[in-house]
PDB file as gemmi writes it, atoms N, CA and C in Angstrom:
CRYST1    1.000    1.000    1.000  90.00  90.00  90.00 P 1                      
ATOM      1  N   MET A   1       0.846  -1.179   0.000  1.00  0.00           N  
ATOM      2  CA  MET A   1       0.000   0.000   0.000  1.00  0.00           C  
ATOM      3  C   MET A   1       0.891   1.242   0.000  1.00  0.00           C  
ATOM      4  N   VAL A   2       0.544   2.194  -0.804  1.00  0.00           N  
ATOM      5  CA  VAL A   2       1.284   3.453  -0.862  1.00  0.00           C  
ATOM      6  C   VAL A   2       0.284   4.605  -0.832  1.00  0.00           C  
ATOM      7  N   LEU A   3       0.672   5.663  -0.148  1.00  0.00           N  
ATOM      8  CA  LEU A   3      -0.155   6.861  -0.069  1.00  0.00           C  
ATOM      9  C   LEU A   3       0.343   7.843  -1.121  1.00  0.00           C  
ATOM     10  N   CYS A   4      -0.526   8.250  -2.012  1.00  0.00           N  
ATOM     11  CA  CYS A   4      -0.149   9.158  -3.097  1.00  0.00           C  
ATOM     12  C   CYS A   4       0.153  10.553  -2.551  1.00  0.00           C  
ATOM     13  N   HIS A   5       1.302  11.086  -2.926  1.00  0.00           N  
ATOM     14  CA  HIS A   5       1.688  12.422  -2.462  1.00  0.00           C  
ATOM     15  C   HIS A   5       0.812  13.510  -3.074  1.00  0.00           C  
ATOM     16  N   HIS A   6       0.198  13.213  -4.198  1.00  0.00           N  
ATOM     17  CA  HIS A   6      -0.567  14.229  -4.923  1.00  0.00           C  
ATOM     18  C   HIS A   6      -2.010  14.346  -4.430  1.00  0.00           C  
ATOM     19  N   CYS A   7      -2.702  13.211  -4.313  1.00  0.00           N  
ATOM     20  CA  CYS A   7      -4.121  13.263  -3.934  1.00  0.00           C  
ATOM     21  C   CYS A   7      -4.379  12.800  -2.507  1.00  0.00           C  
ATOM     22  N   GLY A   8      -3.399  12.122  -1.896  1.00  0.00           N  
ATOM     23  CA  GLY A   8      -3.548  11.678  -0.514  1.00  0.00           C  
ATOM     24  C   GLY A   8      -4.324  10.387  -0.350  1.00  0.00           C  
ATOM     25  N   LYS A   9      -4.690   9.740  -1.450  1.00  0.00           N  
ATOM     26  CA  LYS A   9      -5.440   8.489  -1.364  1.00  0.00           C  
ATOM     27  C   LYS A   9      -4.489   7.303  -1.437  1.00  0.00           C  
ATOM     28  N   THR A  10      -4.905   6.189  -0.844  1.00  0.00           N  
ATOM     29  CA  THR A  10      -4.056   5.001  -0.839  1.00  0.00           C  
ATOM     30  C   THR A  10      -4.283   4.179  -2.099  1.00  0.00           C  
ATOM     31  N   SER A  11      -3.222   3.480  -2.478  1.00  0.00           N  
ATOM     32  CA  SER A  11      -3.252   2.613  -3.642  1.00  0.00           C  
ATOM     33  C   SER A  11      -2.726   1.250  -3.222  1.00  0.00           C  
ATOM     34  N   GLU A  12      -3.425   0.200  -3.571  1.00  0.00           N  
ATOM     35  CA  GLU A  12      -3.018  -1.163  -3.219  1.00  0.00           C  
ATOM     36  C   GLU A  12      -2.077  -1.720  -4.287  1.00  0.00           C  
ATOM     37  N   SER A  13      -0.910  -1.129  -4.414  1.00  0.00           N  
ATOM     38  CA  SER A  13       0.039  -1.548  -5.446  1.00  0.00           C  
ATOM     39  C   SER A  13       0.999  -2.626  -4.972  1.00  0.00           C  
ATOM     40  N   GLY A  14       0.980  -2.964  -3.707  1.00  0.00           N  
ATOM     41  CA  GLY A  14       1.889  -3.975  -3.188  1.00  0.00           C  
ATOM     42  C   GLY A  14       3.226  -3.379  -2.797  1.00  0.00           C  
ATOM     43  N   ASP A  15       4.189  -4.262  -2.521  1.00  0.00           N  
ATOM     44  CA  ASP A  15       5.509  -3.816  -2.076  1.00  0.00           C  
ATOM     45  C   ASP A  15       6.400  -3.362  -3.220  1.00  0.00           C  
ATOM     46  N   ARG A  16       6.127  -3.837  -4.429  1.00  0.00           N  
ATOM     47  CA  ARG A  16       6.946  -3.479  -5.584  1.00  0.00           C  
ATOM     48  C   ARG A  16       6.157  -2.528  -6.475  1.00  0.00           C  
ATOM     49  N   ILE A  17       6.675  -1.332  -6.621  1.00  0.00           N  
ATOM     50  CA  ILE A  17       6.031  -0.344  -7.489  1.00  0.00           C  
ATOM     51  C   ILE A  17       6.967  -0.065  -8.653  1.00  0.00           C  
ATOM     52  N   GLY A  18       6.491  -0.315  -9.850  1.00  0.00           N  
ATOM     53  CA  GLY A  18       7.293  -0.082 -11.042  1.00  0.00           C  
ATOM     54  C   GLY A  18       7.429   1.399 -11.348  1.00  0.00           C  
ATOM     55  N   ARG A  19       8.431   1.722 -12.146  1.00  0.00           N  
ATOM     56  CA  ARG A  19       8.712   3.111 -12.472  1.00  0.00           C  
ATOM     57  C   ARG A  19       7.536   3.797 -13.165  1.00  0.00           C  
ATOM     58  N   ASN A  20       6.775   3.057 -13.943  1.00  0.00           N  
ATOM     59  CA  ASN A  20       5.689   3.652 -14.723  1.00  0.00           C  
ATOM     60  C   ASN A  20       4.314   3.546 -14.070  1.00  0.00           C  
ATOM     61  N   GLU A  21       4.239   3.032 -12.850  1.00  0.00           N  
ATOM     62  CA  GLU A  21       2.933   2.898 -12.196  1.00  0.00           C  
ATOM     63  C   GLU A  21       2.394   4.262 -11.781  1.00  0.00           C  
ATOM     64  N   THR A  22       1.090   4.409 -11.927  1.00  0.00           N  
ATOM     65  CA  THR A  22       0.441   5.674 -11.584  1.00  0.00           C  
ATOM     66  C   THR A  22      -0.681   5.429 -10.581  1.00  0.00           C  
ATOM     67  N   CYS A  23      -1.060   6.476  -9.912  1.00  0.00           N  
ATOM     68  CA  CYS A  23      -2.142   6.426  -8.935  1.00  0.00           C  
ATOM     69  C   CYS A  23      -3.462   6.182  -9.670  1.00  0.00           C  
ATOM     70  N   PRO A  24      -4.249   5.196  -9.228  1.00  0.00           N  
ATOM     71  CA  PRO A  24      -5.527   4.945  -9.900  1.00  0.00           C  
ATOM     72  C   PRO A  24      -6.553   6.059  -9.677  1.00  0.00           C  
ATOM     73  N   HIS A  25      -6.313   6.917  -8.702  1.00  0.00           N  
ATOM     74  CA  HIS A  25      -7.264   7.982  -8.377  1.00  0.00           C  
ATOM     75  C   HIS A  25      -6.980   9.284  -9.132  1.00  0.00           C  
ATOM     76  N   CYS A  26      -5.698   9.670  -9.217  1.00  0.00           N  
ATOM     77  CA  CYS A  26      -5.374  10.962  -9.842  1.00  0.00           C  
ATOM     78  C   CYS A  26      -4.462  10.848 -11.062  1.00  0.00           C  
ATOM     79  N   GLY A  27      -3.863   9.667 -11.276  1.00  0.00           N  
ATOM     80  CA  GLY A  27      -3.009   9.471 -12.439  1.00  0.00           C  
ATOM     81  C   GLY A  27      -1.577   9.942 -12.270  1.00  0.00           C  
ATOM     82  N   ASP A  28      -1.210  10.430 -11.087  1.00  0.00           N  
ATOM     83  CA  ASP A  28       0.151  10.905 -10.850  1.00  0.00           C  
ATOM     84  C   ASP A  28       1.094   9.710 -10.660  1.00  0.00           C  
ATOM     85  N   ASP A  29       2.390   9.913 -10.952  1.00  0.00           N  
ATOM     86  CA  ASP A  29       3.387   8.859 -10.777  1.00  0.00           C  
ATOM     87  C   ASP A  29       3.457   8.416  -9.320  1.00  0.00           C  
ATOM     88  N   LEU A  30       3.667   7.107  -9.095  1.00  0.00           N  
ATOM     89  CA  LEU A  30       3.798   6.586  -7.734  1.00  0.00           C  
ATOM     90  C   LEU A  30       5.252   6.353  -7.329  1.00  0.00           C  
ATOM     91  N   HIS A  31       6.115   6.013  -8.309  1.00  0.00           N  
ATOM     92  CA  HIS A  31       7.523   5.727  -7.998  1.00  0.00           C  
ATOM     93  C   HIS A  31       8.298   7.047  -7.956  1.00  0.00           C  
ATOM     94  N   VAL A  32       7.978   7.879  -6.965  1.00  0.00           N  
ATOM     95  CA  VAL A  32       8.598   9.199  -6.817  1.00  0.00           C  
ATOM     96  C   VAL A  32       9.134   9.347  -5.398  1.00  0.00           C  
ATOM     97  N   CYS A  33      10.059  10.260  -5.218  1.00  0.00           N  
ATOM     98  CA  CYS A  33      10.679  10.469  -3.904  1.00  0.00           C  
ATOM     99  C   CYS A  33       9.657  10.786  -2.816  1.00  0.00           C  
ATOM    100  N   TYR A  34       8.670  11.610  -3.146  1.00  0.00           N  
ATOM    101  CA  TYR A  34       7.678  12.003  -2.143  1.00  0.00           C  
ATOM    102  C   TYR A  34       6.885  10.816  -1.601  1.00  0.00           C  
ATOM    103  N   ASN A  35       6.814   9.717  -2.345  1.00  0.00           N  
ATOM    104  CA  ASN A  35       6.092   8.521  -1.904  1.00  0.00           C  
ATOM    105  C   ASN A  35       7.013   7.490  -1.273  1.00  0.00           C  
ATOM    106  N   CYS A  36       8.278   7.819  -1.102  1.00  0.00           N  
ATOM    107  CA  CYS A  36       9.268   6.861  -0.622  1.00  0.00           C  
ATOM    108  C   CYS A  36       9.463   6.937   0.890  1.00  0.00           C  
ATOM    109  N   LEU A  37       9.691   5.778   1.481  1.00  0.00           N  
ATOM    110  CA  LEU A  37       9.954   5.664   2.910  1.00  0.00           C  
ATOM    111  C   LEU A  37      11.221   6.419   3.305  1.00  0.00           C  
ATOM    112  N   HIS A  38      12.183   6.523   2.393  1.00  0.00           N  
ATOM    113  CA  HIS A  38      13.472   7.161   2.684  1.00  0.00           C  
ATOM    114  C   HIS A  38      13.461   8.673   2.493  1.00  0.00           C  
ATOM    115  N   TYR A  39      12.388   9.229   1.938  1.00  0.00           N  
ATOM    116  CA  TYR A  39      12.338  10.670   1.694  1.00  0.00           C  
ATOM    117  C   TYR A  39      12.341  11.431   3.015  1.00  0.00           C  
ATOM    118  N   ASP A  40      13.261  12.389   3.111  1.00  0.00           N  
ATOM    119  CA  ASP A  40      13.370  13.226   4.311  1.00  0.00           C  
ATOM    120  C   ASP A  40      13.859  14.599   3.867  1.00  0.00           C  
ATOM    121  N   PRO A  41      13.005  15.622   3.908  1.00  0.00           N  
ATOM    122  CA  PRO A  41      13.406  16.947   3.426  1.00  0.00           C  
ATOM    123  C   PRO A  41      14.572  17.554   4.194  1.00  0.00           C  
ATOM    124  N   LYS A  42      14.882  17.028   5.364  1.00  0.00           N  
ATOM    125  CA  LYS A  42      15.979  17.574   6.167  1.00  0.00           C  
ATOM    126  C   LYS A  42      17.296  16.829   5.958  1.00  0.00           C  
ATOM    127  N   ALA A  43      17.260  15.717   5.246  1.00  0.00           N  
ATOM    128  CA  ALA A  43      18.457  14.911   5.020  1.00  0.00           C  
ATOM    129  C   ALA A  43      19.229  15.407   3.791  1.00  0.00           C  
ATOM    130  N   TYR A  44      20.498  14.994   3.704  1.00  0.00           N  
ATOM    131  CA  TYR A  44      21.323  15.309   2.540  1.00  0.00           C  
ATOM    132  C   TYR A  44      20.653  14.731   1.299  1.00  0.00           C  
ATOM    133  N   ASN A  45      20.508  15.518   0.254  1.00  0.00           N  
ATOM    134  CA  ASN A  45      19.804  15.144  -0.976  1.00  0.00           C  
ATOM    135  C   ASN A  45      18.347  14.760  -0.713  1.00  0.00           C  
ATOM    136  N   GLU A  46      17.846  15.129   0.459  1.00  0.00           N  
ATOM    137  CA  GLU A  46      16.467  14.852   0.863  1.00  0.00           C  
ATOM    138  C   GLU A  46      16.155  13.358   0.879  1.00  0.00           C  
ATOM    139  N   CYS A  47      17.171  12.538   1.210  1.00  0.00           N  
ATOM    140  CA  CYS A  47      17.007  11.086   1.237  1.00  0.00           C  
ATOM    141  C   CYS A  47      17.819  10.500   2.381  1.00  0.00           C  
ATOM    142  N   GLN A  48      17.205   9.597   3.140  1.00  0.00           N  
ATOM    143  CA  GLN A  48      17.904   8.949   4.245  1.00  0.00           C  
ATOM    144  C   GLN A  48      18.799   7.816   3.772  1.00  0.00           C  
ATOM    145  N   GLU A  49      18.605   7.347   2.550  1.00  0.00           N  
ATOM    146  CA  GLU A  49      19.438   6.286   1.998  1.00  0.00           C  
ATOM    147  C   GLU A  49      20.721   6.915   1.463  1.00  0.00           C  
ATOM    148  N   THR A  50      21.830   6.652   2.122  1.00  0.00           N  
ATOM    149  CA  THR A  50      23.093   7.325   1.796  1.00  0.00           C  
ATOM    150  C   THR A  50      23.692   6.888   0.463  1.00  0.00           C  
ATOM    151  N   GLN A  51      23.341   5.716  -0.037  1.00  0.00           N  
ATOM    152  CA  GLN A  51      23.922   5.235  -1.288  1.00  0.00           C  
ATOM    153  C   GLN A  51      23.080   5.582  -2.516  1.00  0.00           C  
ATOM    154  N   ALA A  52      21.921   6.131  -2.307  1.00  0.00           N  
ATOM    155  CA  ALA A  52      21.042   6.473  -3.435  1.00  0.00           C  
ATOM    156  C   ALA A  52      21.602   7.655  -4.216  1.00  0.00           C  
ATOM    157  N   GLU A  53      21.428   7.603  -5.530  1.00  0.00           N  
ATOM    158  CA  GLU A  53      21.847   8.718  -6.370  1.00  0.00           C  
ATOM    159  C   GLU A  53      20.890   9.884  -6.182  1.00  0.00           C  
ATOM    160  N   ARG A  54      21.391  11.089  -6.403  1.00  0.00           N  
ATOM    161  CA  ARG A  54      20.578  12.289  -6.230  1.00  0.00           C  
ATOM    162  C   ARG A  54      19.476  12.345  -7.289  1.00  0.00           C  
ATOM    163  N   VAL A  55      18.278  12.677  -6.843  1.00  0.00           N  
ATOM    164  CA  VAL A  55      17.135  12.855  -7.739  1.00  0.00           C  
ATOM    165  C   VAL A  55      16.707  14.308  -7.624  1.00  0.00           C  
ATOM    166  N   LEU A  56      16.723  15.024  -8.740  1.00  0.00           N  
ATOM    167  CA  LEU A  56      16.387  16.445  -8.710  1.00  0.00           C  
ATOM    168  C   LEU A  56      14.886  16.696  -8.662  1.00  0.00           C  
ATOM    169  N   GLU A  57      14.133  15.972  -9.467  1.00  0.00           N  
ATOM    170  CA  GLU A  57      12.686  16.172  -9.529  1.00  0.00           C  
ATOM    171  C   GLU A  57      12.007  15.129  -8.641  1.00  0.00           C  
ATOM    172  N   LYS A  58      11.724  15.516  -7.417  1.00  0.00           N  
ATOM    173  CA  LYS A  58      11.188  14.594  -6.409  1.00  0.00           C  
ATOM    174  C   LYS A  58       9.767  14.139  -6.713  1.00  0.00           C  
ATOM    175  N   ASP A  59       9.056  14.856  -7.573  1.00  0.00           N  
ATOM    176  CA  ASP A  59       7.669  14.505  -7.878  1.00  0.00           C  
ATOM    177  C   ASP A  59       7.513  13.763  -9.203  1.00  0.00           C  
ATOM    178  N   LYS A  60       8.633  13.420  -9.846  1.00  0.00           N  
ATOM    179  CA  LYS A  60       8.600  12.708 -11.122  1.00  0.00           C  
ATOM    180  C   LYS A  60       9.088  11.274 -10.931  1.00  0.00           C  
ATOM    181  N   ALA A  61       8.589  10.361 -11.760  1.00  0.00           N  
ATOM    182  CA  ALA A  61       9.011   8.965 -11.696  1.00  0.00           C  
ATOM    183  C   ALA A  61      10.522   8.880 -11.886  1.00  0.00           C  
ATOM    184  N   ASN A  62      11.164   7.966 -11.136  1.00  0.00           N  
ATOM    185  CA  ASN A  62      12.614   7.827 -11.218  1.00  0.00           C  
ATOM    186  C   ASN A  62      13.015   6.356 -11.211  1.00  0.00           C  
ATOM    187  N   PHE A  63      14.313   6.100 -11.367  1.00  0.00           N  
ATOM    188  CA  PHE A  63      14.836   4.740 -11.439  1.00  0.00           C  
ATOM    189  C   PHE A  63      15.538   4.322 -10.149  1.00  0.00           C  
ATOM    190  N   CYS A  64      15.260   4.966  -9.038  1.00  0.00           N  
ATOM    191  CA  CYS A  64      15.962   4.681  -7.790  1.00  0.00           C  
ATOM    192  C   CYS A  64      15.739   3.230  -7.346  1.00  0.00           C  
ATOM    193  N   ASP A  65      16.852   2.515  -7.126  1.00  0.00           N  
ATOM    194  CA  ASP A  65      16.783   1.122  -6.677  1.00  0.00           C  
ATOM    195  C   ASP A  65      16.409   1.003  -5.207  1.00  0.00           C  
ATOM    196  N   TYR A  66      16.505   2.087  -4.467  1.00  0.00           N  
ATOM    197  CA  TYR A  66      16.243   2.060  -3.028  1.00  0.00           C  
ATOM    198  C   TYR A  66      14.813   2.477  -2.681  1.00  0.00           C  
ATOM    199  N   PHE A  67      13.991   2.712  -3.692  1.00  0.00           N  
ATOM    200  CA  PHE A  67      12.612   3.140  -3.450  1.00  0.00           C  
ATOM    201  C   PHE A  67      11.866   2.101  -2.621  1.00  0.00           C  
ATOM    202  N   ALA A  68      11.209   2.573  -1.572  1.00  0.00           N  
ATOM    203  CA  ALA A  68      10.359   1.728  -0.734  1.00  0.00           C  
ATOM    204  C   ALA A  68       9.051   2.479  -0.512  1.00  0.00           C  
ATOM    205  N   PRO A  69       7.914   1.882  -0.859  1.00  0.00           N  
ATOM    206  CA  PRO A  69       6.633   2.575  -0.714  1.00  0.00           C  
ATOM    207  C   PRO A  69       6.381   3.016   0.723  1.00  0.00           C  
ATOM    208  N   SER A  70       5.833   4.185   0.860  1.00  0.00           N  
ATOM    209  CA  SER A  70       5.547   4.739   2.178  1.00  0.00           C  
ATOM    210  C   SER A  70       4.049   4.942   2.340  1.00  0.00           C  
ATOM    211  N   ASP A  71       3.568   4.736   3.559  1.00  0.00           N  
ATOM    212  CA  ASP A  71       2.149   4.986   3.815  1.00  0.00           C  
ATOM    213  C   ASP A  71       1.953   6.344   4.478  1.00  0.00           C  
ATOM    214  N   HIS A  72       3.004   7.164   4.469  1.00  0.00           N  
ATOM    215  CA  HIS A  72       2.922   8.521   5.036  1.00  0.00           C  
ATOM    216  C   HIS A  72       3.626   9.515   4.107  1.00  0.00           C  
ATOM    217  N   ALA A  73       3.193   9.517   2.863  1.00  0.00           N  
ATOM    218  CA  ALA A  73       3.826  10.355   1.840  1.00  0.00           C  
ATOM    219  C   ALA A  73       3.765  11.834   2.189  1.00  0.00           C  
ATOM    220  N   MET A  74       4.749  12.555   1.697  1.00  0.00           N  
ATOM    221  CA  MET A  74       4.812  14.010   1.884  1.00  0.00           C  
ATOM    222  C   MET A  74       3.810  14.647   0.939  1.00  0.00           C  
ATOM    223  N   ARG A  75       2.822  15.325   1.470  1.00  0.00           N  
ATOM    224  CA  ARG A  75       1.819  15.986   0.641  1.00  0.00           C  
ATOM    225  C   ARG A  75       2.378  17.311   0.156  1.00  0.00           C  
ATOM    226  N   VAL A  76       2.587  17.436  -1.135  1.00  0.00           N  
ATOM    227  CA  VAL A  76       3.184  18.625  -1.725  1.00  0.00           C  
ATOM    228  C   VAL A  76       2.351  19.863  -1.456  1.00  0.00           C  
ATOM    229  N   GLY A  77       1.056  19.771  -1.541  1.00  0.00           N  
ATOM    230  CA  GLY A  77       0.190  20.926  -1.375  1.00  0.00           C  
ATOM    231  C   GLY A  77       0.147  21.489   0.029  1.00  0.00           C  
ATOM    232  N   GLU A  78       0.524  20.704   1.041  1.00  0.00           N  
ATOM    233  CA  GLU A  78       0.438  21.171   2.423  1.00  0.00           C  
ATOM    234  C   GLU A  78       1.359  22.359   2.686  1.00  0.00           C  
ATOM    235  N   ASP A  79       2.580  22.320   2.171  1.00  0.00           N  
ATOM    236  CA  ASP A  79       3.501  23.441   2.355  1.00  0.00           C  
ATOM    237  C   ASP A  79       2.973  24.693   1.663  1.00  0.00           C  
ATOM    238  N   LYS A  80       2.400  24.520   0.482  1.00  0.00           N  
ATOM    239  CA  LYS A  80       1.847  25.666  -0.241  1.00  0.00           C  
ATOM    240  C   LYS A  80       0.686  26.280   0.541  1.00  0.00           C  
ATOM    241  N   LYS A  81      -0.149  25.450   1.141  1.00  0.00           N  
ATOM    242  CA  LYS A  81      -1.274  25.956   1.934  1.00  0.00           C  
ATOM    243  C   LYS A  81      -0.770  26.778   3.116  1.00  0.00           C  
ATOM    244  N   LYS A  82       0.286  26.285   3.766  1.00  0.00           N  
ATOM    245  CA  LYS A  82       0.862  27.022   4.900  1.00  0.00           C  
ATOM    246  C   LYS A  82       1.411  28.365   4.444  1.00  0.00           C  
ATOM    247  N   ASP A  83       2.132  28.353   3.325  1.00  0.00           N  
ATOM    248  CA  ASP A  83       2.710  29.591   2.801  1.00  0.00           C  
ATOM    249  C   ASP A  83       1.620  30.587   2.410  1.00  0.00           C  
ATOM    250  N   ASP A  84       0.551  30.086   1.788  1.00  0.00           N  
ATOM    251  CA  ASP A  84      -0.561  30.963   1.401  1.00  0.00           C  
ATOM    252  C   ASP A  84      -1.237  31.572   2.624  1.00  0.00           C  
ATOM    253  N   ALA A  85      -1.448  30.760   3.653  1.00  0.00           N  
ATOM    254  CA  ALA A  85      -2.084  31.257   4.875  1.00  0.00           C  
ATOM    255  C   ALA A  85      -1.212  32.313   5.542  1.00  0.00           C  
ATOM    256  N   LYS A  86       0.096  32.075   5.569  1.00  0.00           N  
ATOM    257  CA  LYS A  86       1.018  33.039   6.177  1.00  0.00           C  
ATOM    258  C   LYS A  86       1.008  34.350   5.388  1.00  0.00           C  
ATOM    259  N   ALA A  87       0.991  34.257   4.064  1.00  0.00           N  
ATOM    260  CA  ALA A  87       0.963  35.460   3.227  1.00  0.00           C  
ATOM    261  C   ALA A  87      -0.315  36.263   3.469  1.00  0.00           C  
ATOM    262  N   LYS A  88      -1.436  35.575   3.632  1.00  0.00           N  
ATOM    263  CA  LYS A  88      -2.701  36.266   3.903  1.00  0.00           C  
ATOM    264  C   LYS A  88      -2.665  36.969   5.258  1.00  0.00           C  
ATOM    265  N   LEU A  89      -2.094  36.309   6.260  1.00  0.00           N  
ATOM    266  CA  LEU A  89      -1.975  36.939   7.579  1.00  0.00           C  
ATOM    267  C   LEU A  89      -1.050  38.150   7.527  1.00  0.00           C  
ATOM    268  N   ASP A  90       0.069  38.006   6.823  1.00  0.00           N  
ATOM    269  CA  ASP A  90       1.001  39.126   6.693  1.00  0.00           C  
ATOM    270  C   ASP A  90       0.329  40.311   5.999  1.00  0.00           C  
ATOM    271  N   ALA A  91      -0.460  40.024   4.963  1.00  0.00           N  
ATOM    272  CA  ALA A  91      -1.166  41.090   4.251  1.00  0.00           C  
ATOM    273  C   ALA A  91      -2.220  41.736   5.147  1.00  0.00           C  
ATOM    274  N   LEU A  92      -2.880  40.923   5.952  1.00  0.00           N  
ATOM    275  CA  LEU A  92      -3.912  41.432   6.848  1.00  0.00           C  
ATOM    276  C   LEU A  92      -3.331  42.390   7.878  1.00  0.00           C  
ATOM    277  N   PHE A  93      -2.158  42.049   8.391  1.00  0.00           N  
ATOM    278  CA  PHE A  93      -1.527  42.875   9.418  1.00  0.00           C  
ATOM    279  C   PHE A  93      -0.450  43.796   8.851  1.00  0.00           C  
ATOM    280  N   LYS A  94      -0.413  43.931   7.528  1.00  0.00           N  
ATOM    281  CA  LYS A  94       0.499  44.843   6.819  1.00  0.00           C  
ATOM    282  C   LYS A  94       1.964  44.598   7.161  1.00  0.00           C  
ATOM    283  N   LYS A  95       2.336  43.336   7.273  1.00  0.00           N  
ATOM    284  CA  LYS A  95       3.726  42.988   7.558  1.00  0.00           C  
ATOM    285  C   LYS A  95       4.503  43.027   6.243  1.00  0.00           C  
ATOM    286  N   PRO A  96       5.594  43.779   6.183  1.00  0.00           N  
ATOM    287  CA  PRO A  96       6.339  43.904   4.920  1.00  0.00           C  
ATOM    288  C   PRO A  96       7.055  42.632   4.525  1.00  0.00           C  
TER     289      PRO A  96                                                      
END                                                                             
């Protein structure tokens, strides 16, 4: 089972997710860094697996051999929502 980083819905794809597999709900790629157990935005190259090659586009399908499906994917839209809310508050209180 993997949680899609794009729509937040679970997919019963099993333990092995191929590079070309997509979410049955939204059609987004599943074999991406954001859906990986090793993804960590605070780690070097944003990956806890030290031997993995660097992946620049974390939301695009990749060939990483260390990919492991995660049931707690990083939701890309959540950071944007926080930033938007902060910008609205700053505008409300006229913060430069």
